[in-house]
C-alpha positions in Angstrom: 110.0 103.5 93.9 109.0 106.1 96.5 110.9 107.6 99.4 109.3 107.9 102.8 110.4 110.7 105.1 109.5 110.2 108.8 109.3 113.2 111.2 109.2 112.9 115.0 107.9 115.9 116.8 109.6 117.5 119.8 107.6 118.3 123.0 105.2 121.2 122.7 105.3 120.8 118.9 102.0 122.5 118.3 103.1 125.7 120.1 106.6 125.7 118.6 105.4 125.1 115.0 102.9 128.0 115.0 105.3 130.7 113.6 106.7 128.3 111.0 103.5 126.6 109.8 102.7 128.8 106.9 106.2 128.5 105.5 106.2 124.7 106.0 102.9 124.4 104.1 104.2 126.7 101.3 107.3 124.5 100.9 105.1 121.4 100.8 102.7 122.9 98.2 105.6 123.9 95.9 107.2 120.4 96.3 103.8 118.8 95.4 103.3 121.2 92.4 106.7 120.2 91.1 105.8 116.6 91.3 108.3 115.7 94.0 106.0 115.2 97.0 103.3 112.6 96.6 101.5 112.7 99.9 102.1 113.9 103.5 100.3 113.8 106.8 100.6 113.8 110.5 99.8 110.9 112.8 96.5 111.3 114.5 96.9 109.0 117.6 99.4 109.5 119.0 100.2 112.9 117.5 104.0 112.6 117.7 105.1 112.7 114.1 104.3 112.7 110.4 105.1 110.8 107.2 105.9 112.5 103.9 106.1 110.6 100.6 108.3 111.6 97.7 109.1 110.3 94.3 112.9 110.3 95.0 115.4 110.4 97.8 116.8 113.6 96.4 113.4 115.3 96.6 112.9 114.2 100.2 116.4 115.4 101.2 116.0 118.7 99.5 112.6 119.2 101.2 114.0 118.3 104.7 117.0 120.6 104.2 114.7 123.5 103.4 111.8 122.8 105.8 111.5 125.4 108.5 110.3 122.7 111.0 113.7 120.9 110.5 115.8 124.0 110.4 114.2 125.3 113.6 114.4 122.1 115.5 110.6 121.4 116.0 111.1 118.0 114.4 114.0 115.7 115.2 116.3 114.6 112.5 114.2 113.3 109.6 114.6 109.6 108.8 114.0 108.3 105.3 113.4 104.9 103.8 113.0 103.8 100.2 109.9 101.7 99.4 108.9 99.9 96.2 105.7 98.2 95.2 103.5 101.2 95.1 102.0 102.6 91.9 104.0 105.4 90.2 
């Protein structure tokens, strides 16, 4: 079972994320290294959000609570969904 975390970007996301981007990627890198995050990526067209994949709901929730993008309001409230059927 995996847990998908959906982010929706606010207007002017690219400009607003700039001072937070390094910390966001560092958090993602640590989550991946711990085996919590499986995959993450932004939508290309339209560029209004991202999907982050975690091994557990707890890992996704911990990430979202610590993510500078969430804490500073450059993404709207994250929305998560459990999904099964994918390889573990």
